[in-house]
N, C-alpha and C positions, 0 to 999 in steps of 0.2 A: 275068835268066837262070836263077838258082836257083829263083825262084818258078815260072817256066815249066816247069822240069824237075819240080818238085813237082806241079804241076797235071797233068802228063802221067802220072806214076806214081800219084799219089793225086788224082784229079780232084775238084774242088770239087763238092759236092752241096748243093742247097738244102734248106730245112726239110721239103719234101715229097718230096725225093729226086731232083729234077731236076739234071742235070749242067751245070756251067759257072759257077755263081755261088752265093754263100752264101744269098742271099735274092732271089727273083724279084720283079718289080714287083707281081704279083698277091698274092704272100705278104706283101709289105711293107704293102700296103693293109689286109690282114686283121689286122696287128699292132695297128692303131689300134682302140681301143674308145671310151673317153672318158677325159679327164684327171680326176685326183682331186687335190683340194686340201684339206688339213686345216690350219686356222689354230690359233693358240695356245689359244683357249678350248676347241676340240674336243679337242686333244691333252691338255690338263689334265683334261678329263672322263674320259679313259681312262688316266690315271695317268702320262702323259708330261710330266715336270716341267721339263726343261731346254731342250728343242727348241722353236723359235718357229714353225715351219711345216714341213709336208711337201708337196711338189709332185711329182706323178707324171704321166708322159706317158700312161699307160694303166692300165686295170684288169687285174689278173692273173687273177682267178677267172673272168671272163667272156670270156677270150681264150685258148683252148687253144693256139693257135699261138705266142702270146707265151711261154707256159710252156716250150714246146719250144725256142724261140729262146734264152731265158735259160739253160736247162739245157744246150743245145748249146754255148753260149758258155763256160760255166764248167767243165762236167764232161767234155765231149768236147774241151775245150781248143781252141776255134776263135777266136783273138783277132781274126780278120778281121771278126767280127760287131760289133765295137765301134762302128764308124762308123754302122751301121744302127740299133743300139740307142740310141746317143747322140742320134741325130736324133729319136727318140721323146720324149726329155726336152724338147727344144725345142718340142714340140707342147703342153706344159703351159702354163698361164697363169703365166709367170715375171715377177717384178717387175723394175723397173729397179734394178739394184744400185748402191750408192754407189761413188764413186771409192775405190780402195784395197781393195775387197772381193777375196776370193780363193776359188778352188775348192779343196776339200780332200778327196781320196779317203779312204774308210774303209779303214784298213790291214788286211792279213792278218797273222796270226802267221807268223814266219819258216818254221816247219815246213810250213804250208799253202802258203806262197809257193814253197818248194822243190818241193813235190809237184806243184803246178799249173803252175809255170813263169812265171806272170804274175798280177798283181792286176787283176781285172776292173774294179774301181772306178777304179784309176789309168788304165787304158786309156780308160774312159769320160770321165774328167776331162780327159785330154789332148785328146780329140776336141772336147769342149765348149770348152776353153780356146782351141783354134785357131779354132773357129767363131765364138765370141762375143767373143774378145779379153779375157777375164778371166783373170788369171794363176792358175796352179795351184801350190799349195804343200803338200808332205806334212808337215803339222803334227803328226800323231799317230803314236804307236806302240802296238801291242797288247802288253800286258805278259805275257800268257799265252795258251796255246791254250784256246779255249773250246768246241771241238767243234762239231758240226753242230746248228743251231738248229731245223731243220725239224720234228723230231719232239718238240719240247719244248712244254709248255704255256706260256701267257703268264707265269705266276708263275715257272716254271723258267727262262725266258729272262731275266727281270729279275734273278734271283739270279746266273745265269751271267755276266751282263755287268757286275756291280758291280766297279768299279775295274779294268776290263779294258783301259782306255786311259789314256795319259798324253800331254800336250802336250809335244813335244820342244823347243819354242822358249821362250826366256825371255820374249819378248813376242809377241803375235799381233795381227793386224789386228782392228778392232772388228766387222767383218761377214764371216762365214765361211759358205760354202755347202758342206755335205757332199754328196759324190757317191757313189751306190751303185746297184746294179742293182735291188734289191727292198726294199720296206718292208712288213713284216707287222705285228708287234706294235709296232714302233718301239723296242724295247729297245736294240738295238745303236746306233742313231742317237742315242738319248737319252744313252747312256753316253758317246758321242763328244762330244755337246754339253756334257755336264757337265765333261769334262776341259778343253774349250776355255774355258768360262765361268769355271772356277776359275783360269784363267790370264789373265783379264781381257777376253775377248771379250764384247761386249754383245749381239750378235744372231747366232744360229746357226739356219739352216734347211737342209733336205735336199731335193735334187733327185734323183729316182730314175726309172728306166725304168718300173717297175710298182709298183702298190699292191695288196696282196691279203691 
């Protein structure tokens, strides 16, 4: 009832402005470009030391509508897009994860969480967990606010992310999949992987909506 009232007062608009839904079927088809997979040897070649793989449902740079979808999801605070964006992750070539593996959303600092009202990575992880039957566990905390990464150079991002995460659990499962909306330099994901591996995790990979 409450959602019906909201839709009447603030009607849902799609990515191109159509009324009635967050993403039309035509728009959804345009969000797909091509999956991106970076294995360990590729990541090592660009200075990502702790992460074992990145698997993305789509390319970011070659899909302008996907940029809008992610921006709308996070900065216009439309959590209803989580279902659509999570389904893009499942379009990537995902491995068969071992029993006991968990999905772990990349955490926000409490100040950013209060500002936004939700953690987009956690919403994506919940959608994937329900769809794939893999449990979700919030294993990580962000130790400090690191600011916006989008206007930083790769070197600046790496410095900003040093020791920015800690594993909250005394023990963690051996196989952890980090969930996030976007992988660019990989600095944030690598810092998360380091915190997990220092707590005994043997394999950490990231599944993201977009790579760019």
